[in-house]
N, C-alpha and C positions, 0 to 999 in steps of 0.2 A: 684760863678755864672758863667755859660758859657759865653764866649765872643761872639760877633756878628758873627764872622767867623764860630765858631763851631755851632751856631744855624742855620745859613744859610746852612751849610753842612748837618746838621741833617734833615732840612726841604726838601732839594733837594733829599737826599737819600730816605726819606720817600715817596716822590712823585714817585721816580723811582721804588721802591718796589711795590707800589700800582699799577703802570702801568704794571709792569712785572706780578703781580698776576692776573690782569684782562685779560692779553693776554693769560696766561696759562689756566685760567678757562673758557675762552671764553666770550661771551656776557652775562654779569651778568644781570639778570632780563629780558632777552629776547630783550633788546634794548640798548646794550652797557652800561648797568648800569645807565640809566637815572632815576633820582629820580622823581616819580610822572608822568612818561610818560606812554602813553597807551600801548606801546609795538608794536609787529609786526602786520602785516595785518591779520594773523590768529594765533591761539593759540593751534594748535593740536600737535605741535612738529615736523611735517614734513613740509618741505618747500612747501608752496602752497597748502597743503592738506586742504580739507574742503572749497573749493572755493565757494564763494557766490557773487552774484551781488549786490553791494551796490548802494545807491542813487548816481547818477552822472555817473554811468557806462552805456555806450551807447549800449553794447551788451554783450552776455555771454563771460566770460573769459577776460574781459577788466578791468584793474586796474583803478579805478577812478582817474581822473586828480588831481594832487596835492598830491598824495600819496608819491611821492619822497620827497617832502618837509616835510611831516609829519614824515617820517622815518629817515630823516637826523638827525645826532647827535646834541644835544644842548649843551649849556654851562654847563648844569647839568650832562653831561656825565662823568662817573668816569674817563675815559681816558683823556678827556679834562682837568678835574680838576687835575689829576695826573701829566700830562705834564706841566700844569701851575705851579704846585708846584716845579717841577724841574727848570723851568725858574725863579721862585721866588728865589730859593736857589742859582742858578748860578749867577744871576744878583747881588744879595745881597753880595755874597762872593767876587765877582770881585770888587764891590764897596768898601767893607770893606778892602780887601787886598790892594787896591790902595791908601788907606789912607783917603778915604772919611769919614767925621764925622759920628758917629753912627746914629744920628737923621736923617741924609740925606740918609744914605744907605738903610734904610727901605722903604722910598718912591720909591727909585730906584729899590728895589727888587719888590715892588708892580707893577711898570711899566713893569718889566720883566715878572711877572705873567700874566699880561694882554696881552703883546705882543706875548709871546710864545703860550699862550692859543688861542688867536685869529688866529695866523698863522696856528697852528695845525688844528683848527676847519675849517678854510676857505680853506686851500690849501691841506689838507691831508684827514681828516675824511669825509667832505662833498662830495668831488669827489669820494671817495670809496663807500659812501652810494648811490650816483647817479648810479655808475656802477652796484652795487648790485640790485638796483631798475630796471634798464634796463633789467637785466638778468631775474628778476622775472616777469616783465611785458611781456617779450617775452614768457616765459613759460605759463603764464596765457592765452595767446592767443591760446594755444594748445587745450583748453577746447572747445568742440563742433565740432572739426575737425573730419572728417571721414578718416579711413585708413584701411589697410589690415594687418592681422597677418602674419608676415614673419618668425616667429619661434614659434612653438607650445607653447601656454600658458598652463602650467601644473595646475591641480586642486590645489587650494590654494597655487599656486606657481607663477612663472613668465615666460614670454616668450619675444617676441619682436613684435613691431608693427611699420609699416612704413606709413607715411602720408606726405602731403604737408602743410607747414605753410602758413600764410597769404600772404607772399611774393612769394610763389610758390616754395620755397626751399624744397627739399626732406629731411625729418627728420626720424631717426630711434631711438626709445626709448624702454627701458625695460618696459614691460607692465604686469599688472595683471588684472584679471576679477573682476568686481564689485560684482559678486555673488560667487566668489571663484570656479567657474567651469573651466574645461579644455576647451580651444578653439583651434581648429586645425589650422594649417597653411593655409592661403588663405581665411580665414573667414573675411568678412567685419565687422568692428567695429566702434564705436563712442567713442571718448575720453570724459569721464564724470568727471574726477577729476585728480588731480596731487598728487604725493607723492614724497618723497625724492629719487631722482635718477631715476624717471620714471613716468609713467602715469597709470591711471585706466581706463579700457575700458568696454563698454557695447556691448554685442553681438547683431548684428542687427537681428530684427525679420524676415528679409527676407533671412537670411543665412541658415535657416533650410531646 
């Protein structure tokens, strides 16, 4: 039968391998591998694509307040659990290696599980989720803004559009037409949707 040190090493290595696999494969299940979590704000595959106004949003393109908390990783995140297993194995191994009796080393390993998991969740994953939310919230604010095409939008292709955000900053984004039509440079347009790496625009009826 394996001794305590071997078991703690095996558990820690297992946690590390799970963490490494989750980082390589990306966010499993669309939300960092949370079990039973609702997932991202949208499910289209493109960041911010398919924007809709949910209850609690005060204007078009506004992310409802509280979305950052909903999107924050939970204790059921695969990454939190994996890092916690590493903490469990490390704390248990150190305790066993130091000569702590076997019955006591396991509770100490459990304390390591909770301490490392809580620290990772509180000081690493939640701040990262908040940063991502702020970026998404800023992009959602693009919807409904008017701008001008600054590089011809090709039929069923892309071009560029320039507009001012809510703070008055001048923004240039890759753009495509909502109808897949070509839109020449200088045409006024309205941003109607978001997609990964750019925006979708609607040609103004007054531009013809």
